[in-house]
C-alpha positions in Angstrom: 12.1 -5.6 -9.5 10.8 -8.3 -7.1 12.9 -11.7 -7.6 11.8 -15.6 -7.2 14.2 -15.8 -4.2 12.9 -12.4 -2.6 9.1 -14.0 -2.8 10.3 -17.6 -2.5 11.9 -16.3 1.3 8.8 -14.6 2.2 6.6 -17.0 1.2 8.9 -19.8 3.9 8.9 -16.8 6.6 4.3 -16.6 5.9 4.5 -19.9 6.3 6.0 -20.3 10.0 3.7 -17.5 10.7 0.2 -16.9 9.6 0.1 -13.2 7.6 -3.6 -13.3 9.1 -2.5 -13.5 12.8 0.6 -11.5 11.9 -1.9 -8.4 10.2 -3.9 -8.7 14.0 -6.8 -9.8 12.0 -8.8 -13.3 12.7 -10.2 -15.8 10.3 -13.6 -14.5 11.3 -13.0 -10.8 9.5 -11.6 -12.8 6.2 -14.6 -14.3 6.0 -16.7 -10.9 6.0 -14.5 -9.9 3.2 -14.7 -12.8 1.3 -18.4 -12.1 1.3 -17.8 -9.1 -0.4 -15.4 -11.2 -3.1 -18.0 -13.5 -4.0 -19.8 -11.0 -6.0 -17.3 -11.8 -8.6 -16.6 -8.7 -10.9 -13.8 -9.6 -13.4 -10.8 -7.0 -13.2 -9.4 -6.7 -16.6 -6.5 -4.5 -17.8 -7.3 -2.8 -20.6 -4.6 -3.5 -23.4 -4.8 -0.2 -25.0 -4.2 1.9 -22.2 -2.7 -0.3 -20.0 -5.4 0.4 -17.4 -7.4 -1.1 -14.6 -10.7 0.5 -13.0 -11.5 -0.1 -9.1 -15.3 -1.1 -10.3 -18.2 0.0 -9.4 -18.8 2.4 -5.9 -19.0 0.0 -3.0 -16.6 -1.6 -0.7 -14.7 -3.8 -3.1 -13.8 -1.3 -5.1 -12.0 0.7 -1.9 -10.7 -2.6 -1.1 -9.2 -3.1 -4.4 -7.7 0.4 -4.1 -5.9 -0.2 -1.0 -5.0 -3.3 -2.5 -3.4 -1.4 -5.5 -1.7 1.3 -2.9 -0.1 -2.2 -1.1 1.6 -3.9 -4.1 2.7 -0.5 -5.1 4.6 -0.3 -1.5 5.7 -3.9 -1.6 7.2 -3.8 -4.6 9.1 -1.1 -3.7 10.3 -2.3 -0.5 11.2 -5.6 -2.2 13.6 -3.6 -4.3 15.1 -1.6 -1.9 15.9 -5.0 0.2 17.3 -6.6 -3.1 19.5 -3.6 -3.7 20.3 -1.7 -0.6 21.5 1.9 -1.1 25.0 2.9 -0.9 26.3 3.6 3.2 23.2 1.9 4.7 23.4 1.4 8.4 22.5 -2.4 10.2 19.8 -0.4 12.0 18.2 0.9 8.3 18.5 -2.6 7.0 16.8 -4.3 10.0 14.0 -1.5 10.0 13.4 -1.3 6.2 13.2 -5.0 6.1 10.4 -5.1 9.1 8.8 -2.3 6.8 9.2 -4.8 3.4 7.7 -7.4 5.9 4.4 -5.3 6.8 3.7 -4.1 2.8 4.2 -7.7 1.6 1.9 -8.7 4.3 -0.7 -6.1 4.1 -0.5 -6.9 0.1 -1.2 -10.5 0.3 -4.2 -10.0 3.6 -6.1 -7.8 0.7 -5.2 -10.5 -2.2 -6.6 -13.5 -0.1 -9.4 -11.5 1.3 -10.8 -10.1 -2.4 -10.1 -13.5 -3.9 -11.8 -13.5 -7.7 -12.9 -9.7 -6.7 -9.3 -8.9 -6.5 -7.5 -6.6 -9.5 -4.6 -8.3 -10.9 -1.1 -7.8 -10.3 0.1 -4.3 -11.0 3.7 -3.1 -13.0 5.7 -0.7 -10.9 7.6 1.9 -12.9 10.5 3.1 -10.2 12.7 4.5 -12.8 12.7 7.4 -11.6 14.2 6.3 -7.9 18.1 6.0 -7.8 17.7 2.9 -5.2 21.8 3.1 -4.8 21.1 6.5 -3.1 19.7 7.0 0.5 18.2 10.3 0.1 16.3 8.7 -3.2 15.2 6.0 -1.7 14.0 7.3 1.5 12.4 10.3 -0.4 10.5 8.0 -2.3 9.8 5.8 0.9 8.4 9.1 3.0 6.1 9.8 -0.6 5.0 6.0 -0.6 4.2 6.2 3.0 2.6 9.6 3.8 0.4 8.8 0.5 -1.0 5.6 2.1 -2.2 7.3 5.1 -3.6 10.0 3.6 -5.1 7.7 1.1 -6.6 5.3 4.2 -8.1 8.1 5.9 -9.4 9.9 3.3 -11.3 6.8 1.7 -12.4 5.3 5.0 -15.4 7.2 5.2 -16.7 5.3 1.7 -16.5 2.0 3.7 -19.9 1.1 4.3 -19.5 -2.6 6.4 -17.8 -1.7 9.7 -15.9 -4.7 9.7 -13.4 -3.8 6.8 -13.2 -0.4 8.5 -12.0 -1.5 11.5 -9.2 -3.7 9.1 -8.6 -0.3 7.7 -8.0 1.4 10.7 -5.5 -1.7 11.8 -3.9 -1.6 8.9 -3.4 2.2 8.5 -2.0 3.1 12.3 0.7 0.5 11.1 1.4 2.9 8.0 1.6 5.8 9.8 4.3 4.0 12.1 6.3 3.5 8.8 5.6 7.2 7.8 6.7 8.4 11.2 9.6 6.4 11.1 10.9 7.3 8.0 10.3 11.0 8.0 13.1 10.9 11.1 15.1 8.8 9.1 15.5 11.9 6.8 15.2 14.9 9.2 15.2 13.7 13.0 11.9 14.9 14.8 9.5 16.0 11.5 7.5 12.5 12.8 4.4 15.0 12.5 5.5 17.3 10.7 2.9 20.3 9.3 2.8 19.8 6.1 1.0 16.0 6.8 -0.4 16.5 10.7 -2.4 19.9 11.2 -1.1 21.9 13.4 -4.5 23.5 14.4 -6.2 20.0 14.9 -3.6 17.5 15.6 -5.5 15.1 12.7 -3.4 13.6 9.8 -4.3 15.0 6.6 -6.3 13.3 4.0 -6.2 13.0 0.4 -9.2 12.1 -2.1 -8.9 9.0 -4.2 -8.1 10.8 -7.2 -5.5 12.7 -5.6 -3.8 9.7 -4.1 -4.0 7.9 -7.8 -2.1 10.5 -9.6 0.9 10.1 -7.4 0.7 6.6 -7.7 0.3 6.2 -10.8 3.4 8.0 -11.4 5.2 4.6 -10.2 2.7 2.5 -12.2 3.1 1.0 -15.6 -0.4 -0.4 -15.1 -2.3 2.8 -14.2 -5.3 2.7 -11.9 -8.4 4.1 -12.5 -11.6 4.8 -10.3 -13.7 6.7 -13.0 -17.0 5.9 -10.8 -15.6 8.3 -8.2 -15.1 10.9 -10.7 -11.5 10.2 -11.7 -9.6 8.8 -14.7 -6.1 7.8 -15.0 -4.4 9.4 -17.6 
């Protein structure tokens, strides 16, 4: 999926502009996350099932949940940038490139913050996506972005540390901007459709870890489970 040259280019960009500053969080926040990471959890992929579990209930498991989703989104947009779909416009290229950079930076933030407690790199499976077709790519992008927003909204109450919750709120607000943009690229004016924003409350819908992982695992060769939250990847 992503190539060495793509990652090298992105690493150069991140060297020029600190990904921590880009994500609008400070060094102090990273220190707080590192405290959680100090409780080392040796996450290993089960070779028999090619599955990794998020671990025991707590903030580290939830942060790894977010990290898993950011890995998936980053891998997807790296592929989109590497193999642009037929008829892509310069405006769409610029917008999707910006989203790619955001997702890579989100991924790298969680990886650095979790340290030794981070789950391993996951292997995506995008075989169901036709990267040469606009509708296929944008449809998948919408699924990733809408799922990402509902995932953060659904797991927020499980976060104990207020500092982590603040960081999650900053990231999900960016993900919501992505979701609105992608939806409008598909159908202008659909940025807050009733399928994502409850028309009676004007509040974005949320999803459980179980529901989100069912969707995410269809795009992952390395499956993610959360047995301590009542769900196991099939």
